C-alpha positions in Angstrom: 0.0 -0.1 -0.1 1.7 3.4 -1.0 0.3 6.9 0.2 -0.9 7.5 -3.6 -3.0 4.5 -3.4 -4.7 5.5 0.0 -5.1 9.1 -1.4 -6.7 7.8 -4.5 -9.2 5.2 -2.6 -10.2 8.1 -0.3 -10.8 10.5 -3.3 -12.7 7.5 -4.9 -15.6 7.9 -1.9 -15.5 11.8 -2.1 -12.9 12.1 1.1 -9.7 13.9 -0.6 -7.0 14.2 2.0 -5.6 17.7 2.7 -2.9 16.7 5.3 -0.6 13.9 5.5 -1.5 10.5 6.5 -0.8 9.6 10.2 -0.3 5.9 10.7 -2.3 5.1 14.0 -1.3 2.2 16.3 -2.8 -0.6 14.5 -1.2 -3.6 13.0 -3.8 -6.3 12.0 -5.4 -3.7 9.5 -3.6 -0.5 8.3 -5.1 2.7 9.8 -4.7 6.5 8.9 -5.9 9.4 10.4 -5.9 12.5 8.1 -7.6 16.1 7.6 -9.7 16.2 4.4 -10.3 19.3 2.2 -13.5 19.7 4.1 -11.4 20.9 7.3 -12.6 17.8 9.1 -10.5 15.0 10.6 -11.1 11.3 9.6 -9.7 7.8 10.0 -9.4 5.5 7.2 -9.2 1.7 7.9 -7.7 -0.7 5.4 -8.8 -4.2 6.2 -6.1 -6.9 6.0 -7.0 -9.4 3.1 -8.5 -12.6 3.8 -9.0 -12.1 7.5 -12.8 -11.2 7.5 -15.4 -11.9 4.7 -17.3 -9.0 3.5 -20.7 -10.0 5.5 -18.6 -10.2 8.5 -17.2 -6.8 8.4 -20.6 -5.4 7.3 -22.0 -7.0 10.5 -19.8 -5.4 12.7 -20.7 -2.1 10.8 -24.5 -2.8 11.4 -23.9 -3.5 15.2 -22.0 -0.2 15.9 -24.8 1.7 14.1 -27.4 -0.4 16.4 -25.5 1.1 19.2 -25.2 4.6 18.0 -29.0 4.6 17.2 -29.5 3.8 21.1 -27.2 6.6 22.3 -24.2 4.3 23.3 -21.2 6.1 22.6 -19.1 4.3 19.8 -17.5 5.1 16.8 -19.2 3.8 13.8 -18.3 3.9 9.9 -19.7 6.9 7.6 -22.0 5.7 5.0 -20.1 7.3 1.7 -21.6 6.4 -1.5 -24.5 5.0 0.2 -22.4 2.2 1.8 -19.6 1.7 4.7 -17.4 -0.7 3.2 -15.4 0.1 -0.1 -12.9 -1.5 -2.4 -10.1 0.1 -4.0 -6.9 -1.3 -5.9 -7.5 -4.6 -4.8 -8.2 -3.6 -0.9 -11.2 -3.0 1.3 -11.4 0.0 3.3 -13.8 2.0 5.9 -13.9 5.8 6.7 -14.6 6.8 10.1 -14.9 10.3 11.6 -12.2 11.0 14.1 -13.1 11.7 17.6 -11.0 13.4 20.0 -10.0 12.3 23.5 -7.4 10.5 25.4 -6.6 7.2 26.6 -8.3 5.8 29.6 -5.8 5.2 32.4 -5.9 2.5 35.0 -8.0 4.2 37.6 -9.9 3.8 41.0 -13.0 1.8 41.7 -15.3 4.7 41.0 -14.0 4.6 37.2 -14.2 0.9 36.9 -17.9 1.2 38.4 -18.3 3.6 35.1 -16.9 1.7 32.7 -19.0 -1.5 33.9 -21.7 1.1 33.4 -20.8 1.8 29.7 -20.3 -1.8 29.1 -23.7 -2.5 30.5 -25.5 0.0 28.1 -23.4 -1.6 25.3 -24.7 -5.4 26.3 -28.2 -4.0 26.7 -28.3 -3.4 23.0 -26.0 -6.2 22.1 -28.6 -8.6 23.5 -31.5 -7.7 21.5 -29.9 -9.4 18.2 -27.4 -11.8 17.3 -24.4 -12.4 15.3 -25.1 -14.7 11.9 -21.6 -14.4 10.2 -19.2 -13.4 13.3 -17.6 -16.2 15.0 -18.4 -17.4 18.8 -15.7 -17.5 21.4 -14.5 -21.2 20.9 -11.6 -23.5 22.5 -10.8 -24.8 18.7 -9.9 -21.4 17.5 -8.2 -20.0 20.5 -6.3 -22.9 21.8 -6.5 -25.7 19.3 -5.5 -23.8 16.3 -3.2 -21.6 17.9 -1.0 -24.5 19.3 -0.6 -25.9 15.8 0.8 -22.4 14.4 2.9 -22.4 17.3 4.2 -26.0 16.8 5.1 -25.2 13.0 6.6 -21.7 13.9 10.5 -21.7 13.7 10.5 -19.0 16.5 10.1 -21.1 19.5 14.1 -21.6 20.6 14.8 -25.2 20.1 16.1 -25.4 23.6 12.7 -24.4 25.1 10.4 -26.8 23.2 10.6 -29.2 25.6 9.7 -26.9 28.4 7.0 -24.9 26.8 5.1 -27.9 25.5 5.2 -29.6 28.9 3.4 -26.9 30.1 1.2 -25.7 27.0 -0.2 -29.2 26.5 -1.7 -30.0 30.0 -2.9 -26.5 30.1 -4.8 -26.9 26.7 -6.3 -30.0 28.3 -7.3 -28.1 31.4 -8.9 -25.5 29.2 -10.7 -28.2 26.9 -12.6 -29.4 29.7 -14.1 -25.9 30.8 -17.8 -25.9 30.0 -19.2 -23.0 28.5 -22.6 -24.3 27.6 -24.5 -23.3 30.9 -23.9 -19.5 29.9 -25.7 -17.5 27.7 -23.9 -16.2 24.3 -24.4 -12.5 23.2 -22.9 -10.2 20.9 -19.9 -8.5 22.3 -17.2 -5.8 21.6 -14.8 -8.8 21.6 -11.4 -6.9 22.5 -12.9 -4.5 25.3 -9.9 -3.0 27.2 -8.7 0.3 28.3 -6.9 1.3 24.9 -10.0 0.6 22.8 -12.0 3.4 25.0 -11.3 7.3 24.7 -12.5 9.9 27.3 -13.5 13.3 25.8 -15.5 15.7 28.0 -16.4 13.0 30.5 -17.7 10.7 27.7 -16.3 7.2 27.5 -16.5 6.2 23.7 -15.9 2.6 22.5 -13.7 2.1 19.4 -12.6 -0.7 17.3 -14.9 -3.4 17.3 -12.6 -5.2 14.7 -12.7 -8.5 16.9 -16.2 -8.2 17.7 -17.7 -11.9 18.0 -20.3 -13.7 20.3 -19.6 -15.0 23.7 -20.6 -14.9 27.4 -20.6 -11.2 28.7 -17.7 -11.6 31.2 -15.4 -11.7 27.9 -16.1 -7.9 27.6 -15.1 -7.2 31.7 -12.4 -9.4 32.5 -9.6 -7.5 31.0 -10.2 -4.7 33.1 -9.2 -6.5 36.0 -5.8 -5.6 36.8 -3.1 -6.6 39.2 -2.0 -9.9 40.9 -4.0 -9.2 44.1 -7.0 -11.9 44.6 -8.7 -9.1 46.7 -8.1 -6.3 44.9 -9.1 -8.1 41.3 -12.4 -9.1 43.6 -13.3 -5.6 44.4 -12.4 -4.3 40.9 -15.0 -7.1 39.7 -17.5 -5.6 42.1 -17.4 -2.3 41.0 -17.5 -3.2 37.5 -20.6 -5.2 37.9 -22.1 -2.7 40.2 -22.2 -0.1 37.4 -23.2 -2.6 34.7 -26.1 -4.0 36.4 -27.6 -0.4 36.4 -28.4 -1.3 32.7 -28.0 -5.3 32.3 -28.2 -8.2 34.5 -24.8 -9.9 35.0 -24.9 -13.7 35.7 -22.3 -14.0 38.7 -21.6 -17.6 37.6 -19.7 -16.5 34.6 -16.7 -15.5 37.1 -15.8 -19.2 36.6 -14.8 -18.2 32.8 -12.4 -15.5 33.6 -9.2 -17.3 33.9 -9.8 -19.6 31.0 -10.5 -16.8 28.9 -7.3 -15.0 30.1 -5.6 -18.2 29.1 -7.3 -18.2 25.6 -6.2 -15.0 24.9 -2.4 -15.5 26.0 -2.1 -18.5 23.8 -4.0 -16.6 20.9 -1.9 -13.9 21.2 1.5 -15.8 20.9 0.1 -17.4 17.5 -1.2 -14.1 16.2 2.2 -12.8 16.3 3.5 -16.2 14.9 1.1 -15.9 12.0 1.9 -12.3 11.0 5.7 -12.6 11.9 6.5 -12.2 8.0 4.9 -8.8 7.9 7.7 -6.3 8.6 5.3 -4.1 10.5 5.2 -6.8 13.1 9.2 -7.5 13.3 9.5 -3.5 13.7 7.2 -3.5 16.4 7.5 -6.6 18.5 11.2 -7.4 17.9 11.1 -9.1 21.6 8.9 -12.0 20.1 11.9 -13.5 18.5 14.0 -13.3 21.6 14.9 -16.3 23.8 13.9 -14.3 27.0 10.3 -13.8 25.7 9.7 -17.3 25.3 11.1 -18.1 29.0 8.8 -15.8 30.2 5.9 -17.7 28.2 6.8 -20.8 29.8 6.7 -19.0 33.3 3.2 -17.3 32.4 1.5 -20.7 31.1 2.6 -22.4 34.4 1.1 -19.5 36.2 -2.1 -19.9 34.4 -2.2 -23.7 34.8 -1.8 -23.1 38.5 -4.6 -20.2 39.1 -7.1 -23.1 37.2 -6.6 -25.1 39.7 -7.9 -22.5 42.5 -11.6 -21.4 43.1 -12.6 -18.6 40.6 -13.0 -15.0 41.7 -16.5 -14.5 43.6 -18.2 -11.2 43.8 -18.2 -9.9 47.3 -20.6 -11.4 49.8 -22.6 -8.2 50.3 -23.3 -7.6 46.6 -26.9 -7.9 45.9 -26.9 -10.6 43.0 
């Protein structure tokens, strides 16, 4: 992708850049901020080929449009030339309004309650419909396929192969036994962490629904929990759910899924980097992925996850009104 191709693609839908293209912090897709000749700021997102089908991308767009219609603060694609998904030069792209705001920093329990309130608003709308084309959080994709990718990757050092698989395989077996069937499945943001939220004039806005999928509600909550202290994380969860339940009922049994879902993410993240390693943007951004010490740390991380899965799950505070 060249700057000329990007500018011509944008011009084809009537948005002519009047400034340079500022590459934003995105690796799965190519995302650029710019000022157009109408004086407004926009963000253009060029999708990585073959990752999502057109139907899956459009389903994401419709979901965010539903949220905006219900006054949930999210960034949704602009309708240009009567559509939100465009093609140019073999690439698919979407244009968004650029919203101002600052990153959400890890904060106190009051902030977590506020975040929980906004996620509850999002989920109240999400539960009114369902995805047809978007995937569901599942073991095969996040664990089986990811470990198969890592088995084929030359990046895992030879001298750590035995130690890595000695913990990765029993952890995978432990995760395979997790039963998701008792829990309701709904539409999700899918990658709901602080970096995908922006604050502006006290308004908390969700961005980047690229990983939207179906799954249990706790998937959009557990990444807000920080630190290693169990009591502290329990208090954080209590604050999140207190805000959440102002708009949406929460099934407290889902806390049993927090550590399995964390394990899913850890394993999937390693495989994601391995799959994308031939992209030079990944080699520049994640040089540590090919280093011995990274894989040594991952062995320790997987051991920690295996140990925590043997413990009782986090529970909400006894005084929480379920």
